[in-house]
C-alpha positions in Angstrom: 12.3 -72.3 53.1 11.6 -75.4 55.0 9.7 -75.7 58.4 12.0 -75.0 61.4 15.1 -74.6 59.2 17.4 -72.1 60.9 18.7 -68.9 59.3 22.1 -67.2 59.8 22.5 -64.0 61.8 23.1 -62.1 58.5 20.0 -63.5 56.9 18.0 -62.6 60.0 19.2 -59.0 59.8 18.5 -58.9 56.1 15.0 -60.2 56.4 14.3 -57.8 59.2 15.5 -54.8 57.3 13.6 -56.0 54.2 10.3 -55.9 56.1 10.9 -52.3 57.2 11.9 -51.2 53.7 8.7 -52.8 52.3 6.6 -51.2 55.1 8.0 -47.7 54.4 7.6 -48.2 50.6 3.9 -49.1 51.1 3.4 -46.2 53.5 5.0 -43.8 51.0 2.9 -45.2 48.1 -0.3 -44.8 50.1 0.4 -41.2 51.4 2.6 -39.6 48.8 0.6 -41.2 46.0 -2.6 -39.5 47.3 -4.4 -42.7 48.1 -4.8 -41.7 51.8 -5.5 -38.1 53.0 -2.7 -36.5 55.0 -5.4 -35.6 57.6 -5.6 -39.2 58.5 -2.0 -40.3 57.9 1.1 -38.2 57.4 3.7 -39.3 54.9 7.2 -40.4 56.0 8.8 -37.1 55.0 6.3 -35.1 57.0 6.7 -37.4 60.0 10.5 -36.9 59.9 10.1 -33.1 59.7 7.6 -33.1 62.6 9.9 -35.4 64.6 12.9 -33.0 64.1 10.7 -30.1 65.2 9.7 -32.0 68.3 13.3 -32.7 69.2 14.8 -29.3 68.5 12.0 -26.9 69.3 9.4 -28.5 71.6 11.5 -30.2 74.2 10.6 -33.7 73.3 13.8 -35.1 74.8 12.4 -34.2 78.2 9.2 -36.1 77.4 11.2 -39.1 76.4 13.2 -38.9 79.6 10.1 -38.7 81.7 8.5 -41.7 80.0 11.7 -43.8 80.4 11.9 -42.9 84.1 8.2 -43.9 84.6 8.7 -47.3 82.9 11.9 -48.1 84.8 10.5 -46.9 88.1 7.2 -48.7 87.9 8.7 -51.9 86.5 11.5 -52.0 89.1 9.0 -51.6 91.9 6.9 -54.5 90.4 10.0 -56.7 90.0 11.2 -56.1 93.6 7.9 -57.3 95.0 6.9 -59.8 92.4 10.0 -61.9 92.1 10.2 -62.9 95.8 6.5 -63.6 96.0 6.8 -65.7 92.8 9.7 -67.7 94.2 7.7 -68.3 97.5 4.7 -69.5 95.5 6.8 -71.8 93.3 8.7 -73.2 96.3 5.9 -73.6 98.8 2.7 -75.2 97.7 0.6 -73.8 100.7 1.7 -70.3 99.7 0.8 -71.0 96.1 -2.7 -72.3 97.2 -3.2 -69.2 99.3 -2.1 -66.5 96.7 -2.6 -68.1 93.3 -6.4 -67.6 93.0 -6.1 -63.9 93.8 -3.1 -63.4 91.5 -4.8 -65.3 88.7 -7.8 -63.1 89.2 -5.9 -59.8 89.4 -3.7 -60.4 86.3 -6.8 -60.2 84.1 -7.8 -56.7 85.5 -6.7 -54.0 83.0 -4.4 -51.5 84.5 -6.2 -48.7 82.8 -9.4 -49.5 84.8 -7.5 -48.5 88.0 -6.6 -45.0 86.7 -9.7 -43.2 88.2 -9.1 -44.8 91.6 -5.4 -44.1 91.4 -6.0 -40.4 90.6 -8.3 -40.3 93.7 -5.7 -42.0 95.9 -2.4 -40.6 94.6 -3.4 -37.5 92.5 -2.1 -36.9 89.0 1.6 -36.8 89.9 4.3 -39.3 89.3 3.1 -41.8 91.9 -0.1 -42.4 90.0 1.7 -43.2 86.8 4.2 -45.5 88.5 1.3 -47.4 90.1 -0.4 -47.9 86.8 2.8 -49.6 85.5 3.2 -51.5 88.7 -0.3 -52.9 88.6 0.0 -53.8 85.0 3.3 -55.7 85.6 3.4 -57.2 89.1 0.7 -59.9 88.9 2.1 -61.1 85.5 5.6 -61.5 86.9 4.4 -63.2 90.1 2.5 -65.9 88.3 5.2 -66.5 85.6 8.0 -66.7 88.2 6.0 -69.1 90.3 5.4 -71.4 87.4 9.1 -71.3 86.5 10.3 -72.0 90.0 7.7 -74.7 90.5 8.9 -76.5 87.3 12.4 -77.0 88.8 13.6 -80.6 88.3 12.5 -82.7 91.3 15.7 -84.9 91.1 17.8 -81.8 91.8 15.8 -81.0 94.9 16.0 -84.5 96.2 19.7 -84.6 95.6 20.1 -81.4 97.6 18.2 -82.9 100.5 20.2 -86.1 100.3 23.4 -84.1 100.6 22.1 -82.4 103.7 20.7 -79.1 102.5 17.8 -77.5 104.4 14.8 -75.8 103.0 16.5 -72.4 102.7 19.6 -74.1 101.2 17.4 -75.8 98.5 15.9 -72.4 97.6 19.2 -70.6 97.6 21.3 -73.3 95.9 18.9 -75.2 93.7 15.7 -73.4 92.9 17.1 -69.9 92.4 20.2 -70.9 90.3 18.0 -73.2 88.2 15.3 -70.6 87.6 17.3 -67.5 87.4 17.8 -67.4 83.6 14.1 -68.0 83.0 13.2 -65.3 85.6 15.5 -62.9 83.8 13.7 -63.7 80.5 10.3 -63.2 82.2 11.4 -59.7 83.3 12.6 -58.9 79.8 9.2 -59.9 78.3 7.1 -58.0 80.9 9.3 -54.9 80.5 7.9 -54.8 77.0 4.3 -54.8 78.4 5.2 -52.0 80.8 5.8 -49.7 77.8 2.1 -50.2 76.8 0.9 -49.3 80.3 3.0 -46.1 80.6 1.3 -44.6 77.5 -2.1 -45.3 79.0 -1.0 -43.6 82.3 0.2 -40.6 80.4 -2.9 -40.1 78.4 -4.8 -38.8 81.4 -3.7 -36.1 83.8 -0.2 -35.8 82.5 1.8 -32.7 81.6 4.8 -34.5 80.2 5.8 -37.7 78.5 5.4 -39.3 75.1 1.8 -40.2 75.8 1.1 -36.5 76.7 2.6 -35.4 73.4 0.5 -37.9 71.5 -2.6 -36.6 73.2 -1.8 -33.0 72.3 -1.0 -33.9 68.7 -4.3 -35.8 68.4 -6.1 -32.6 69.4 -4.3 -30.7 66.6 -4.8 -33.6 64.1 -1.0 -33.7 63.7 -0.6 -37.3 62.6 3.1 -36.8 61.8 3.9 -36.1 65.5 1.7 -39.0 66.6 3.5 -41.5 64.3 6.9 -40.1 65.4 6.0 -40.6 69.1 4.8 -44.2 68.4 8.1 -45.0 66.5 10.2 -43.5 69.3 8.4 -45.8 71.8 9.1 -48.8 69.6 12.8 -47.9 69.1 13.4 -47.3 72.8 11.6 -50.6 73.6 13.7 -52.4 71.0 16.9 -51.0 72.4 15.9 -51.9 76.0 15.1 -55.4 74.8 18.5 -55.8 73.1 20.3 -54.5 76.2 18.2 -56.9 78.4 19.1 -59.8 76.2 22.8 -58.9 76.2 22.8 -58.5 80.0 21.0 -61.9 80.5 23.5 -63.6 78.2 26.4 -62.1 80.1 24.9 -62.9 83.5 23.8 -66.5 82.6 26.3 -67.7 80.0 25.4 -71.4 80.7 21.9 -70.8 79.4 23.3 -70.6 75.9 25.3 -73.8 76.2 
């Protein structure tokens, strides 16, 4: 290995699989070898058995579906509001000066801190959970989109004005096309954060979802189910990340050039 030397796609896959093989081997050694009590950490075989039981007997597929719906719903709501605001902030400096202090302040507020207020305002139904994800995502997207749009090459903007474009034309024909690939990448990254917020939302006042299952399993000291739930979240998040990457590559092929 040398610093910054690239690896082939096959090598990347092999290295990634090697890490998981090593991780499972260490996990098996610690649990099956009796080095860690099963009360605190289930072994891989027990985890698989508990996961199969969840899927076949306890309706865990419904919980997975509810969690996915909450992530998609809350994230989509955040994106619909955040992207236009971020574009406005990046394009117009007075708008940025007006909104940036509040957005920078709000993005440091943990979404979980709003749960008591959201329960008072929206109850413990789906709206409360969607709002937790919305609050956790919207301010991050606004600021990141604003920075991306604001970093558009100035010579492109000046060229558009020279060719007779107006303010709206500059936004529509220069700022948005130039920033769109990066905005899509921002959405992909923040979608990963949304998965952390949904579990927090489901830990309190929820009767369904992966977070609800994890809470119930914790009360029963069933670490096998807890680990299986965590792995399912990681697998769904990884799948959504790959799909987002593929969609972005198809939508913006010039970004790879």
